[in-house]
C-alpha positions, 0 to 999 in steps of 0.5 A: 670842813667844807671846800668852798671855792671863791671866785679868786680862788678859782683862777688859774694862771698859765705860766710858760717861759714866754709868759714869764718873760724869760724865753720871749725872744727865744720864742720869737725867733723860733716863731719867725723861723717856722714862718719862713720855713712855712712860706718856703714850704707852702708858697715857693711851689705854687710861685714856681708852678705859676711861673712855669705855667706862665713861661710855657709856650706851647698850648697846655689845655687841649679841650678835646683831649683831657689825657694830653691836657694832663700830659701837657700840664705835667710836663710844664709843671715839672719839666725834666721830672715829669716822668719821675716819682712823686718825691722827685717831682716835688723836689723839682718845685724848689729850684735854687732854694739853697741860698734862697731858703736861708735868706728868707728864713733870716729875713723873716727872723729879722722882720718878725723876731725883731720888730717886737724887740725894738717894740719893747725897748722903744716902749721902756725907753720912750713909752711915757713920753709918747703917752704924754704927748699923743695919748696912751692909744695913739702913743703905742700906736706910733710906737709899733709904726716907729718900730716897724719903721726902723726894722723896715729900714734895716730889712733893705728890700 
């Protein structure tokens, strides 16, 4: 018996909870939370450094003395933690993160996790009507825009 594989037989279909419909909401929520945490971890320190450098009133850069420039930058960026270790310095770039972090993460979960849920519900309920009125491509674009607008209204900020 020869082993012949047709094109139809050789296709591989990936199945996962998200692909089969189960776990789609969980994946969206987890993905949104990861986006919020990533945003805080990556951009909050950069924003803090930028604001600290802008608010520094002393001359930070001294062209004739690179060592003094490094010391001034260290003090301007890390303030009271300038003479501390690396971990304490890193922690000093996250002032007041407690409530703000929870708010930012929940905001991202609502925004990025909620819009696809609203879009799915609107597509099920109004998809055919939008397709009939505006055509399939424009109808889907308008559904997406409408669901995004509804989430934006709820976001508040």
